[in-house]
N, C-alpha and C positions, 0 to 999 in steps of 0.2 A: 276222526281217524277212519281211514278206509279199512275195509275187512282184511285186505292183503296184509296190513300193517299190524294187525291185532296178534300178538303172540300168546304163548302159553300162559303168561301171567293173567291176561284177560280172560282166558278160557277158565283158568282156576278160579278167578273171582266170579265168573258167571256160574260155576258149578256150586260155589259157596252160596250164592244167592238163591239158587234153585233148592239147595238142601235147607236154607232157612225160610223158603217159602216167600221170599222178598221179591215181589213182582215188580215193584218200582226200581229196585236196584237192578234186577235183570234186564228190564227195559232200557235203562240207561246205558248198561254194558252193551247190550245188542246195538243200540244206537252209535256206540263208540267203536263197533267193528267186531265184537265178540261173535264167533261162529257157532251157532247152535248144533252143527252137523260135525265140528272138529272131532276126530276119533281120540278117545281117551285111553289110557294104559290098559284099563280093564276090558277094552273091546266095546265100550258104550259110547254114547255121545251126550252132551248136555241135554238134548232134546229127549233122548231116551230116558235119562235120569228124571227129567221133568214128569214124564209119563208115570214113571214109578213113584214119583213123590206124591201122587194122588191130588195134586194142586192143579185144578183146571185153568186158572187165570195165568199161572206161569207157563203151563204148557202151551196154551194158545199163543202167548207172547212169543215163545221160542218157535213155534210152528210157523207163525206168519213170517218171521225172519228167515225162515229156511226157504221161503219162496218156492219157486218151481224147481229146485235142485234135488228134491226127493226122488230117489229112484223108486221103482215099483218094489223092489226088495225092501227098501227102508220103510215105505208106506205100510207094507204088509207086516213088517216087523213091530212097527209102532202100534198098529191095531191088534197084533197078537198079543204084545205085552199088556195093553190096556185091558183087553178082555181077560186075560189070565188073572190080573189083580182084581177086576171087577167080579169075576166068577169066584174067586178064591176068597176075597174080603181082605181088608187091611191087617187084621190081627193074624189070621192064618197065613197070609203072604209074608209077614215079617218072620213068623216062626220058620217058614220054609227058607226064607232068605237068609236067616242068620243062625239057624239050628238052636236057637235059645229057647228055653222053657221057662216056666214060671209067670206070674202075672204080668199084664202090660200096663204101662202108664197111659192114662188118657187125659186129655184136657181140651176144653173148647177153644177154638181159635177163630177170631173174627178177622177175616182178610180184607183190609181196606182197600187193596188193589182192585179186586173185582167185586167188592161189595157183597161177599157170601161168607158162609161159616162152615166150619169143619170141626171134626175132632182131630187132634194130633195124637197119633198112637206111637208109643216108644217101646222098643224091646231090643235087647242084645246090642245096645249102642247104635241102633238105627231107628230112624223115626219117619213116618210118613202121615200125610193127611188121609182121611178115610173118604176121599172124593173120587175114587177111581170109577165110579158109575158116571160122574160129571166129566171126568177126563175122556171116557169112552165116548160119551155123547158129543162132546166138543170135537174130538178128533174125527169121527164119522161126518159130522157136519161140515168141517173144514175141508175134508177130503172128498166130498161129494157123495157119501153113503147115505141113502135116505132110509131111515127106519119108519116103521109103521106108527101111527097114533097110539095103538094098544101098547106097543112095546115101551115107548117113551113115557106113556102114562104109567105103566107098571114100575118103571125105574124110579119115578117120582113118588109114587105110593109106598114103595118099598122103603123109603127113607122115612116118610110120614113127618117130615119137618120142613115146613115152608121156608125156613131161614137157611136151610142147608144148601150147599151147592149142588147135590145130587138133584134135589127138587128143582132148584132154580134154573139149571142148565136144561133140564129136560123141557121145562115150560117155555124157555126162551127159544130152544130149537124148534119147537111147534110153532111158536108165534111168528118166528122169521119167515116161516113159509108162506104166510099171508094167503092161505088156501082155504077153500070151502070146507074140506073136510075137518080141519082142526076147529074151524068156527062152529060148525054143526055139532061137533062132538061136545064142545063147551056148552052149547044151548041145551043140549039133551042132559048134560050133568047138573046143570043149575038147580033142578028140582029133585036131584037124587036124595033119598032119605038118609045116606051117609054123608055126615058133615065133611069128612076128609075129601070125599069126592066133590062135593060142592065147592070146598075151599080150592081145589086144584082148578076147577072151571074158572073160578073167580080170579085166581092168579093168571089164568091163560088169557082171559078177556082184557085184564089189565096190562099184560105184556103185549097183546095185540095193538095196544094204544102207544106204547112207549118204545118198542123196538123199531130199528130202521127197516123199512121195507123197500122192495125194488122201486126205483124211481118211475114214475108215471107222469104223464101231463095232467091227469086228473087226481083230484083229492082222494086220498085213501078211502075206499067205499064203506068201511065198517064203522067209522066214528059215529056217524048219526044212529046206526043201528045198535051200537054199544050203549049209547045213552038210552035208547028206547027200552033196552034190556036191563040195564043196570039200575035205572031210577026205580022202577017197581020192584026189582029185587031187593033194593036197599030198604024199602018200606016193610017188606015180608020177612027178611032174614032175621032169625032169632040167635043164631050163634055168632058171637062176636068175632071168632076166628075166621069166619067166612065173611062177615060184614066188612071187615077191615080192607081186604083186598077189593071188594065191590066199591068201596068209597075211594080207594087208591085209583081205581079205573076212572071214577067219575071225576077226580081231581086231575086226571090226565087229559081230559077233553079240553081243547083249545077254545071251542066257541063258548060265548057267554050264554049261560043257561041259568035263568033265574030259578027254575025248579031245584038246581043244585043248591043254591043259597037257602032256600026254604027248608030243604032237607037237613042243611047244616044247623040251621037254628033249632029244628026239632030234635037234633041229636046232642045239642051242646050240654045236657045234663045226663047224658047216657051213662049207666053205672060202671061201664068198662072204660078205663083210660085210654086203651088201644084205639077206641072208637072215638072219643072226645079229641085225641090228638090230630084226627083228620078234619076237625071242624074249621080251623082258622084258614085253610086252604079252600074250603067250600064257600067262604065268604069272598067279598072283593071281586065279584064278577059283573054285577049290573047294580041293582038297588043298593045292596050292601057293600059298597066299596068301603076301603078302611077310613075314608073320610065321612062316612055316613054315622050319625050319632048312635043309631041302634047297633050297628056293627061294632063300633068302639066300646059300647056298653058291654057286648057280649065278649069282647076281647079282655076288657078290664076285669071281668068277672073270671074269665078263664086264667087270667095272669095270676090269679090267687088260687088256683085249682090244688087240691091235695096232692096231686100227682106231679112230680118233679118233670116228667116227660112232656106233660101238657104245658106246664109253664115254659119250659125251655123252647117248645116250638112257637108259642106265642111270641117270644123274644125273637125268634129266628125270622118269622114273617114280618115283624115290625121294623127290626133294626136297619134293614136295607130299604125301607119303604120310603119313597121319594117324597110323598105328601106329608112330612112330619109336622103335625099340628101340636099344639100345646097338650091336647088330650093324648096323643101318641107319646109325646116325650114324658108325660106323667106315668103312662104305663111302663115305659122303658125304665124309668127311674125305680119303680118298684122291684126291679131285678138286680139292683145294685148289691143286695146283700144275699143273694142266692148262694147255696152251697157250691154250685157248679161254677168253677172259675171260667169256663168258656162262656157261660151265660152271662157273667158280669163283664167279660171283656167285649161281648157283642153289645150288651145295653149300653156300656161307655161309648162305644163306636157310633151307636145310633144317636146318642144324646149329642156327641160332639158334631156330628154331621148336621144336627139340628140347631147348631150354636146355642145349645143349652149349657149354662155354666156348672150344672150339676155333674157334668161329666169329669170335672177336676177332682172333685171328692170321690167320685166314683173310681177314678184311675188309682187313687190311693188305696182304695178298697180291694183292688184286683189281687194284690199280694205278689210275691215273687214269681217270675216267669223265666224259664230257660229258652232264650231266644234262639239258641242252636237248635231247637227242635222245631222251629217255624221255618217253612220254606218262604213264606212271605210275612213280613213284619208290618205291613201296611195297616192291618187291623189293630195292632197293638199301639201304633203311633197316633192314633185319632185324637186323644186328648191334647197331645203335643201340637198337633197342626191346629187345633181349635185355639190354644193359647198363642201361637204364632199369629194366627188371623186377628185375634183381639188386640195383640200388640202392635200389629201393623196398623190396624184401624185407628188405635188411640194415637199413633203418630202422625197420621196423615192430617 
C-alpha cells in the first residue's frame, strides 16, 4: 500500500503499536504506508508519541520512515520533547502529563525488537518505557547532532545497567563513530579501578566489533588491535560482569584465533555461568572445531552444566552445526528432556537433520505448541521431514 493510500485506520493502528511498544507491528504498518508524521487530533504525531513512549527502537523505526520530510521545526520539537522527558524522568514525566498522584507501577520489559530492556512505568492510565535517555541519544545520532564521549558515557553510567536501552544506545552511538577518541577512551578505562567503568569500556570494545562502520576499501582497522587488548584483559579480569563483554568481543572476531580457543578451554569451569556460556563460541575456530574429540568432550560436559543457560547455549551451537557426527547427535539427544521447550525443539531439529531416529521420540516429548505464535514453523516440522525422507528411501 502506498503512503498516499494509507488512511486514518492505519494511523490509529500505528499509534496502538507505539503505545504497546510493539516495534515489529509498527515496522509492518510503516511498510504498509502508515505515516509517522500524520497529524493527530491532539496536535501530536505518531513519531512524537513514540518519543514520549520512551522506547528507542520504536522511535527510530518511525523516524527513519519520516525520511527527509522533517521540517526544522519538527526536528527541534522532537529533540525538545526527548530532552524534557530525559531531564524530568519517566515517573515525574508521567505525573506532569497525567496529574495523577500515588505510587507508580513498574515492570521489567524485554524488547525483542531492538534487543534491549526497559522498565515500563504506569500511572494515571498512561504508561511509558523509562528509556528517554536512549531515545534522546538515538534522535541526536539520527539527526546528526554529535555529543561528546563524556556526555554519552555519563548517560550510560547513570543507568548502571548494561542490559538497559539507555546504556546500550549510548555505547552503540559511540561505537558507530569508529573514531580514535572513543577507542582511546575505552583503552584508558579498561584498567579503571571502578568495575562499572571497566564494564562500559568492555561493552564499547565489543560494540566496535559488531556495529556497522562506514564502508572502506580496507578492513576495519581495530579488529586486530581489539584482539591484542581483549586477550590479555580476559586473563586478568576478576569481575565476571566485566569479563562477559570482554569475551563477547573476542567471540565477535572473524579471524581464526587459536588463543581464543585456549582461553575458552581455561574458562569452561569458571564459577560464574555468565562466563561459561561464552565458552562454546570460543571453540570451533582452528584446532578445537566441533569435530575435534577434545572440543566435543568439553561440549558434552557443558551440556550437563548445572545452569540451564549454559546447557541451552550448547544446544544452540550444535543443533545447526553441519558436521553432525554421532558424538554431536548424542549430545543433542541429551537435551530432549530439558525443561525449556525451545531447547527440546532445537534438539529434535538437530537430530532430524542428522537423520537420527531419536528425533521421533523427541518430537513426542516436545509437548503442545501454539503454531500461531511462530512466524516460521520450519523448525517445528523437522521430525516430520525426517519421517518423510525415511519413507521415501524405503519406497525407492
